[in-house]
MIPA-249256 format. One record per residue: residue number from 1; x, y, z of N, C-alpha, C, CB in turn. Coordinates in Angstrom, 2 decimals. Glycine has a CB too. Layout:
N
PT  num      n_X      n_Y      n_Z     ca_X     ca_Y     ca_Z      c_X      c_Y      c_Z     cb_X     cb_Y     cb_Z
PT  NUM        X        Y        Z        X        Y        Z        X        Y        Z        X        Y        Z
...
***
This chain:
125
PT  num      n_X      n_Y      n_Z     ca_X     ca_Y     ca_Z      c_X      c_Y      c_Z     cb_X     cb_Y     cb_Z
PT    1   -26.41   126.91    27.90   -26.05   126.51    29.25   -25.44   125.11    29.26   -27.27   126.56    30.15
PT    2   -26.00   124.23    28.47   -25.48   122.87    28.41   -24.04   122.87    27.91   -26.35   122.01    27.50
PT    3   -23.68   123.70    26.95   -22.32   123.79    26.44   -21.37   124.25    27.52   -22.26   124.74    25.25
PT    4   -21.80   125.19    28.34   -20.97   125.71    29.43   -20.65   124.58    30.41   -21.69   126.87    30.15
PT    5   -21.62   123.77    30.76   -21.38   122.65    31.67   -20.42   121.66    31.03   -22.71   121.96    32.03
PT    6   -20.61   121.32    29.78   -19.73   120.40    29.08   -18.31   120.94    29.03   -20.25   120.13    27.66
PT    7   -18.16   122.23    28.71   -16.83   122.84    28.68   -16.19   122.83    30.06   -16.90   124.27    28.15
PT    8   -16.99   123.07    31.09   -16.45   123.06    32.46   -15.95   121.67    32.82   -17.52   123.52    33.47
PT    9   -16.70   120.65    32.42   -16.26   119.29    32.68   -14.99   118.97    31.92   -17.36   118.29    32.31
PT   10   -14.89   119.46    30.69   -13.68   119.22    29.90   -12.48   119.90    30.56   -13.87   119.75    28.46
PT   11   -12.67   121.13    31.03   -11.58   121.85    31.70   -11.17   121.11    32.97   -11.99   123.30    32.03
PT   12   -12.18   120.65    33.75   -11.89   119.90    34.97   -11.11   118.62    34.64   -13.19   119.56    35.72
PT   13   -11.52   117.92    33.58   -10.85   116.69    33.18    -9.40   116.95    32.81   -11.58   116.03    32.00
PT   14    -9.14   118.03    32.08    -7.77   118.38    31.70    -6.96   118.72    32.94    -7.77   119.57    30.71
PT   15    -7.54   119.46    33.87    -6.83   119.82    35.09    -6.53   118.56    35.91    -7.66   120.82    35.93
PT   16    -7.49   117.65    36.03    -7.28   116.42    36.77    -6.19   115.57    36.12    -8.58   115.63    36.86
PT   17    -6.20   115.48    34.79    -5.18   114.73    34.07    -3.80   115.33    34.34    -5.47   114.71    32.56
PT   18    -3.70   116.66    34.39    -2.43   117.32    34.67    -1.90   116.97    36.04    -2.58   118.83    34.55
PT   19    -2.80   116.88    37.03    -2.38   116.51    38.39    -1.90   115.06    38.40    -3.53   116.70    39.40
PT   20    -2.63   114.17    37.74    -2.24   112.77    37.69    -0.91   112.63    36.95    -3.33   111.91    37.02
PT   21    -0.74   113.35    35.84     0.51   113.27    35.08     1.69   113.71    35.90     0.42   114.11    33.82
PT   22     1.55   114.81    36.64     2.69   115.28    37.42     2.99   114.34    38.57     2.43   116.68    37.95
PT   23     1.97   113.66    39.10     2.21   112.71    40.18     2.97   111.49    39.66     0.88   112.27    40.81
PT   24     2.83   111.20    38.38     3.51   110.04    37.80     4.73   110.47    36.99     2.55   109.25    36.92
PT   25     5.30   111.62    37.33     6.45   112.13    36.59     7.61   111.14    36.67     6.88   113.51    37.14
PT   26     8.54   111.27    35.73     9.66   110.32    35.67    10.59   110.46    36.86    10.43   110.52    34.39
PT   27    11.16   109.31    37.24    12.13   109.29    38.33    13.47   109.81    37.85    12.27   107.87    38.90
PT   28    14.25   110.32    38.78    15.65   110.63    38.49    16.39   109.30    38.40    16.28   111.58    39.59
PT   29    17.34   109.22    37.49    18.08   107.98    37.24    19.54   108.16    37.64    17.97   107.56    35.76
PT   30    20.04   107.23    38.44    21.46   107.22    38.79    22.19   106.53    37.65    21.72   106.49    40.18
PT   31    23.05   107.26    36.96    23.78   106.71    35.81    25.14   106.14    36.18    23.95   107.77    34.75
PT   32    25.79   106.74    37.17    27.13   106.28    37.56    27.43   106.74    38.97    28.21   106.81    36.57
PT   33    28.29   105.98    39.65    28.72   106.34    41.00    30.20   106.01    41.13    27.88   105.59    42.08
PT   34    30.94   106.95    41.68    32.34   106.70    42.05    32.42   106.80    43.57    33.32   107.74    41.34
PT   35    32.93   105.77    44.21    33.09   105.75    45.67    34.58   105.69    46.00    32.33   104.54    46.30
PT   36    35.04   106.60    46.85    36.44   106.65    47.26    36.53   106.66    48.78    37.15   107.90    46.66
PT   37    37.38   105.79    49.31    37.57   105.74    50.76    38.78   106.56    51.14    37.73   104.29    51.24
PT   38    38.64   107.34    52.20    39.74   108.13    52.75    39.68   107.99    54.26    39.66   109.65    52.30
PT   39    40.62   107.24    54.81    40.57   106.95    56.24    39.37   106.06    56.53    40.48   108.25    57.06
PT   40    38.52   106.50    57.43    37.35   105.71    57.79    36.07   106.21    57.11    37.16   105.72    59.30
PT   41    36.20   107.22    56.25    35.02   107.79    55.60    35.10   107.66    54.09    34.86   109.27    55.99
PT   42    33.94   107.79    53.46    33.80   107.64    52.02    33.29   108.91    51.39    32.88   106.48    51.69
PT   43    33.70   109.12    50.13    33.15   110.19    49.28    32.47   109.52    48.10    34.28   111.20    48.81
PT   44    31.25   109.94    47.83    30.49   109.42    46.71    30.25   110.53    45.70    29.14   108.81    47.18
PT   45    30.59   110.27    44.45    30.29   111.18    43.34    29.24   110.48    42.49    31.60   111.55    42.49
PT   46    28.07   111.09    42.42    26.91   110.46    41.79    26.49   111.26    40.56    25.73   110.35    42.78
PT   47    26.33   110.56    39.45    25.86   111.17    38.21    24.39   110.83    38.03    26.70   110.69    36.97
PT   48    23.57   111.88    37.94    22.12   111.73    37.78    21.68   112.24    36.42    21.38   112.48    38.89
PT   49    20.57   111.67    35.95    19.88   112.19    34.77    18.39   112.27    35.11    20.14   111.27    33.50
PT   50    17.80   113.39    34.74    16.36   113.58    34.95    15.87   114.63    33.96    16.03   114.00    36.43
PT   51    14.67   114.50    33.54    14.07   115.48    32.62    13.64   116.74    33.35    12.88   114.87    31.90
PT   52    14.59   117.40    34.03    14.26   118.62    34.76    13.58   119.62    33.83    15.53   119.26    35.39
PT   53    12.46   120.16    34.27    11.74   121.16    33.47    11.80   122.54    34.11    10.29   120.75    33.28
PT   54    12.36   122.63    35.28    12.42   123.89    36.03    12.03   123.60    37.47    11.47   124.98    35.40
PT   55    11.61   124.63    38.17    11.32   124.51    39.60    10.15   123.57    39.90    11.02   125.86    40.16
PT   56     9.29   123.31    38.93     8.13   122.46    39.18     8.46   120.97    39.10     7.04   122.78    38.19
PT   57     9.57   120.60    38.50     9.94   119.18    38.38    11.44   119.06    38.14     9.14   118.50    37.24
PT   58    12.17   118.69    39.19    13.61   118.51    39.05    14.13   117.49    40.06    14.34   119.86    39.22
PT   59    15.30   116.91    39.76    15.96   116.00    40.69    16.51   116.85    41.84    17.12   115.18    39.99
PT   60    16.04   116.57    43.06    16.45   117.43    44.17    17.29   116.73    45.23    15.24   118.00    44.81
PT   61    17.73   115.50    44.94    18.63   114.88    45.90    18.90   113.42    45.63    18.07   115.02    47.26
PT   62    19.88   112.92    46.36    20.20   111.50    46.34    20.72   111.12    47.71    21.23   111.17    45.22
PT   63    20.68   109.82    48.02    21.15   109.37    49.32    21.84   108.03    49.21    19.99   109.28    50.30
PT   64    22.68   107.77    50.21    23.39   106.50    50.34    22.66   105.72    51.43    24.93   106.72    50.69
PT   65    22.25   104.49    51.10    21.53   103.67    52.06    22.12   102.26    52.10    20.02   103.61    51.72
PT   66    21.88   101.59    53.22    22.26   100.18    53.34    21.17    99.32    52.71    22.50    99.78    54.84
PT   67    21.43    98.03    52.66    20.47    97.09    52.08    19.10    97.17    52.75    21.01    95.67    52.19
PT   68    19.07    97.43    54.06    17.79    97.50    54.77    17.16    98.89    54.74    17.99    97.07    56.20
PT   69    17.78    99.83    54.00    17.21   101.17    53.85    17.70   102.20    54.84    15.76   101.08    53.97
PT   70    18.63   101.85    55.70    19.19   102.81    56.66    19.97   103.87    55.89    20.10   102.11    57.70
PT   71    19.62   105.12    56.10    20.30   106.22    55.40    21.63   106.53    56.09    19.41   107.49    55.37
PT   72    22.70   106.54    55.28    24.05   106.83    55.78    24.50   108.24    55.44    25.04   105.83    55.23
PT   73    23.89   108.83    54.44    24.24   110.18    54.02    23.31   110.61    52.91    25.70   110.26    53.57
PT   74    23.14   111.93    52.77    22.24   112.45    51.73    22.80   113.74    51.16    20.82   112.68    52.29
PT   75    22.58   113.94    49.90    22.99   115.17    49.21    21.73   115.84    48.67    24.02   114.86    48.04
PT   76    21.48   117.06    49.12    20.34   117.84    48.63    20.79   118.67    47.44    19.76   118.75    49.76
PT   77    19.97   118.71    46.42    20.22   119.52    45.24    19.21   120.66    45.28    20.09   118.68    43.89
PT   78    19.69   121.89    45.34    18.85   123.03    45.64    18.24   123.74    44.44    19.63   124.00    46.41
PT   79    18.56   123.27    43.23    18.00   123.94    42.05    17.94   122.97    40.88    18.84   125.19    41.67
PT   80    17.11   123.29    39.87    17.03   122.43    38.69    18.32   122.47    37.87    15.84   122.86    37.82
PT   81    18.51   121.43    37.08    19.66   121.34    36.17    19.13   121.11    34.76    20.65   120.18    36.60
PT   82    18.30   122.02    34.30    17.62   121.89    33.02    18.61   121.74    31.87    16.71   123.09    32.77
PT   83    19.64   122.57    31.85    20.60   122.58    30.74    21.90   121.85    31.06    20.91   124.00    30.35
PT   84    21.90   121.05    32.11    23.10   120.33    32.51    22.69   118.88    32.80    23.78   120.99    33.77
PT   85    22.61   118.08    31.78    22.18   116.68    31.92    23.13   115.77    31.16    20.74   116.49    31.41
PT   86    23.58   114.69    31.72    23.50   114.39    33.14    24.45   115.29    33.93    23.82   112.91    33.40
PT   87    24.33   115.25    35.25    25.21   116.06    36.09    25.70   115.24    37.27    24.48   117.34    36.58
PT   88    26.86   115.62    37.80    27.49   114.87    38.89    27.69   115.79    40.09    28.83   114.27    38.44
PT   89    27.33   115.28    41.27    27.57   115.99    42.52    28.12   115.00    43.53    26.26   116.66    43.04
PT   90    28.93   115.51    44.47    29.61   114.64    45.44    29.14   114.90    46.86    31.10   114.84    45.35
PT   91    29.38   113.90    47.69    29.11   113.98    49.13    30.27   113.30    49.84    27.73   113.31    49.50
PT   92    30.89   114.02    50.76    32.03   113.49    51.53    31.60   113.19    52.96    33.21   114.49    51.53
PT   93    32.47   112.45    53.66    32.27   112.20    55.08    31.21   111.17    55.41    31.92   113.46    55.74
PT   94    30.96   110.24    54.50    29.96   109.21    54.75    30.61   108.05    55.49    29.31   108.72    53.42
PT   95    30.10   107.76    56.69    30.61   106.65    57.50    29.82   105.39    57.14    30.50   106.96    59.03
PT   96    30.56   104.36    56.77    29.95   103.08    56.39    30.23   102.08    57.51    30.52   102.57    55.01
PT   97    29.20   101.40    58.02    29.44   100.41    59.07    30.43    99.33    58.62    28.11    99.75    59.48
PT   98    31.33    98.96    59.51    32.35    97.95    59.21    31.70    96.67    58.71    33.21    97.66    60.46
PT   99    32.27    96.10    57.67    31.78    94.85    57.14    30.65    94.98    56.14    31.34    93.99    58.24
PT  100    30.28    96.21    55.79    29.22    96.42    54.80    29.80    96.20    53.41    28.60    97.85    54.93
PT  101    29.34    95.18    52.68    29.94    94.87    51.38    29.51    95.82    50.26    29.59    93.47    50.98
PT  102    28.33    96.40    50.39    27.85    97.32    49.36    26.79    98.24    49.95    27.28    96.54    48.15
PT  103    26.58    99.36    49.27    25.53   100.31    49.63    24.72   100.59    48.36    26.12   101.64    50.24
PT  104    23.67   101.35    48.52    22.81   101.68    47.39    22.62   103.18    47.33    21.44   100.95    47.51
PT  105    22.50   103.69    46.11    22.19   105.10    45.89    20.75   105.18    45.41    23.19   105.76    44.87
PT  106    19.98   106.05    46.03    18.61   106.31    45.63    18.50   107.79    45.28    17.59   105.92    46.76
PT  107    17.75   108.10    44.24    17.58   109.48    43.80    16.13   109.92    44.04    17.95   109.64    42.30
PT  108    15.95   111.23    44.20    14.62   111.79    44.49    14.35   112.99    43.61    14.51   112.19    45.98
PT  109    13.08   113.23    43.36    12.66   114.45    42.66    11.89   115.33    43.64    11.78   114.11    41.41
PT  110    11.74   116.59    43.30    11.10   117.53    44.21     9.60   117.32    44.35    11.36   118.92    43.75
PT  111     9.04   116.38    43.62     7.63   116.07    43.88     7.52   115.16    45.10     6.99   115.41    42.64
PT  112     8.67   114.95    45.77     8.69   114.26    47.04     8.73   112.76    46.95     7.53   114.65    47.82
PT  113     9.35   112.24    45.93     9.32   110.81    45.73    10.71   110.26    45.47     8.39   110.46    44.58
PT  114    11.10   109.25    46.27    12.33   108.52    46.00    12.04   107.55    44.87    12.86   107.78    47.28
PT  115    12.97   107.40    43.94    12.79   106.51    42.81    12.70   105.05    43.23    13.93   106.68    41.82
PT  116    12.14   104.25    42.38    11.97   102.82    42.66    13.24   102.02    42.43    10.86   102.26    41.79
PT  117    14.17   102.54    41.62    15.37   101.79    41.27    16.54   102.24    42.14    15.72   101.98    39.76
PT  118    17.23   101.27    42.73    18.42   101.54    43.54    19.64   101.16    42.73    18.38   100.77    44.89
PT  119    20.71   101.94    42.88    21.97   101.69    42.20    22.92   101.10    43.23    22.55   103.00    41.54
PT  120    23.32    99.85    43.04    24.22    99.19    43.99    25.66    99.59    43.76    24.07    97.68    43.90
PT  121    26.37    99.87    44.84    27.78   100.23    44.80    28.56    99.26    45.67    28.00   101.70    45.27
PT  122    29.44    98.48    45.05    30.26    97.53    45.79    31.38    98.29    46.49    30.84    96.43    44.85
PT  123    31.62    97.96    47.73    32.68    98.62    48.51    33.91    97.73    48.67    32.15    99.01    49.88
PT  124    33.95    96.64    47.94    35.09    95.72    48.01    36.34    96.42    47.49    34.80    94.43    47.19
PT  125    37.47    96.10    48.11    38.75    96.71    47.70    39.18    96.25    46.33    39.84    96.39    48.70
***
């Protein structure tokens, strides 16, 4: 009986470690950004890298934000890119407030977390 309790605790510990590990999974990384202005709107092509493992852990989006965190546009990624790393996706029609010198790109994973690192994009001509 004592062995059964010890084994149960070991199984619980492994399960708890798995939950903690997945909560601390790696962030998606913005590797490159191309910004193009057309008229009054911008198109952003963003290259991401993430250790996508499948539906349980993948980069599921990125967004364009101002310095104060105001979201100007977002691109949702609807599936994992396990065999396509890094990968680039674009978003058109982003309106940037006049006089904004730069914006930031933030990436997210499907565990519901925006990454800690922002990629700055200068909008100077």
